[in-house]
C-alpha positions in Angstrom: 193.9 169.3 97.4 194.1 172.1 100.5 195.4 174.7 100.2 195.7 175.3 104.8 197.3 176.9 107.1 199.2 174.3 109.4 201.0 174.8 113.0 203.1 171.6 113.1 206.3 171.3 116.0 206.3 175.1 114.8 205.5 178.5 117.2 203.6 180.1 113.8 201.7 179.1 111.1 202.6 178.5 107.6 201.4 178.0 104.7 201.1 174.2 103.4 199.4 171.7 100.4 198.4 168.4 102.0 196.5 165.5 99.8 194.1 164.8 103.5 190.4 165.1 102.7 189.7 164.0 106.7 191.8 164.7 110.1 192.5 160.8 110.1 193.9 161.2 106.9 196.3 164.7 107.9 197.2 162.1 110.7 198.8 159.6 108.2 199.9 162.2 106.1 201.7 163.9 108.3 203.0 160.6 110.8 201.3 161.6 113.7 200.5 160.0 116.7 196.8 159.1 117.5 197.7 160.9 120.8 198.2 163.7 119.2 195.7 166.6 119.7 195.0 168.3 115.9 192.6 171.6 115.5 191.1 172.9 112.9 190.1 176.5 113.2 190.5 176.4 117.2 188.5 173.7 117.9 189.5 169.8 118.9 188.5 167.9 115.7 187.5 164.3 115.8 189.1 161.7 112.9 186.7 162.7 110.8 186.2 166.1 111.0 187.1 167.4 107.2 189.6 169.9 106.2 189.8 172.3 103.8 191.1 174.5 102.1 191.9 178.0 104.6 191.5 175.7 107.4 193.7 177.3 110.4 195.4 173.4 111.6 197.0 173.0 114.7 198.9 169.8 115.7 200.0 168.9 120.0 201.9 165.7 119.7 203.1 165.6 123.5 202.3 167.4 126.8 204.5 170.4 127.7 204.8 171.8 131.0 206.8 175.4 131.7 210.1 175.7 131.2 210.5 172.3 130.3 
């Protein structure tokens, strides 16, 4: 289990405990689509990248445009 800072459908990071050890497993745990972009510690992560205690993880699940 990893204690991370997670930004998922929110404007700020919050404490979260996840069972996932990789980005791929996190996609499944959070029911994120395969098209979602996941950043770990400010870097776009691939599915094989690890998730560790203290990581800052942000998800983007759809394209946003200004004013919409």
